C-alpha angles and dihedrals in degrees: 000000000000092000092052090050090050092050093050092044091046093051091050093050093043089059087050091053091054090054095043098051094047091048095046088053095047090047088052090053090055093051110128096011117124136194139076093285094053089048094052091048089053091053090052092048094051113116087215102044108018126090126231111272143175108265089220108047100013092233113154113250127237124227090259088061096054102058102123112253092339093075092048090051093044092049090043092233095303134108112259089220109042099014091226117144111273105245094206111095119232088218091067089059092046096046098072091049091052091047094047094052092042091051091048094048095045103029104145094211135058124267096239133098117336091355089062088051089052091052093053093048087048091058088055089054090050091059091048091048091056092049091049092048093048090048094047094047092050104036104013093238139108103214119224089221089072100030101051093053088050091054090055092044094049091048091047092052093046090053094047094046090045090051093045091052092040087230120138089179091063090060095043092049091051090048093050091047089053092048093047095056096038092044095051090049093046090056092048090048092052095042093051095035090236099309097108101039135008128239090242089061088054093055093039089053089065091059095047092047089055090048092049088057101202137056090240094054091043088060089045088057089054093048096047094043087055092049094047091047091051094048092051097041102046094060091049091050093048090049090050093236091123126036121221090260095045117125112243112183111242096195097083090053091053091048093048091049091050092053089050092048096048091047100036107009097109092047092049093050091048089050092052091046090053090046090054093048090056 
C-alpha cells in the first residue's frame, strides 16, 4: 500500500516538475522585459495564478490533459489542440515515482523519529533533483531558484538531526563535507574560468556535501559522479553524437552519485574496507 501511494505521489509531483521547470525557464526569458504584454505573460507563467497550458500553442489544458503519464500516453505525446509534440518528457513524471519507491526499499535508516523526518525531507530532495536534472539536460543550467532553497533545507536538516542525536560532530562532518565538494568545484571553476564546470555546480555541490554527511562520503560522491559521467560520455563520443567540445551537463551525474551514496554509501565503504583487509 505504501509503495502504491509513493508511486501515485511521485507521478503527481513529476507532472508538477515538468510545469515548474518550463515556467521557470520562460520566466527567466522574460527577465528585464517591460510592458503590459510582458506583465500578462508573467501572470500566466506564475505557479500560483497561472493555468496549465500547452508550451507550444499556449492553450489552457483541460483536466483530462493533466493526468500524470496517462494523458501523455493517451495523446501519444502530442498536444490535443495544436497537435505539436509535447515538450515535457514522460520520464520526468516517472522519475520521482521510481526514486520514491527505491528510496523506501533501500532507505538505510529506520522509519521512526528523526529518521522518518529525514526520509520525508529526502523525498523533497528527490523531487528537486529531478527538476534540476531536467532543467540541466534541457537548458544546461542549474537555476538558483531551486538550488538556493535546497541549501537552506539541507542546512536546516543537518541542524535538526544533529540536535536530535545530541551530536555536534554530525553537524561538523556534514559542514566539512559540503565545503570539500563545493571548495574543489570552486577551484575548478576559477581555474578553468567556467569552461570545465559551471557556477551552478559549485552551489549545488554544497547541498550534496551536506546530504552526504561525512567528508569520506563527499569524496565518494565526487568519485562516483566522475565514473558515471565517463561511462555516459564515452559511448556518446564513440558514436559521434557529441563532439570533443560538446557541452555535457555534469549536474545529473552529481545528483545520481549523491542518491547512490545516501542510499548505499555506508555499504560501499564497508565493502571497500573488507576488500582492502583481504
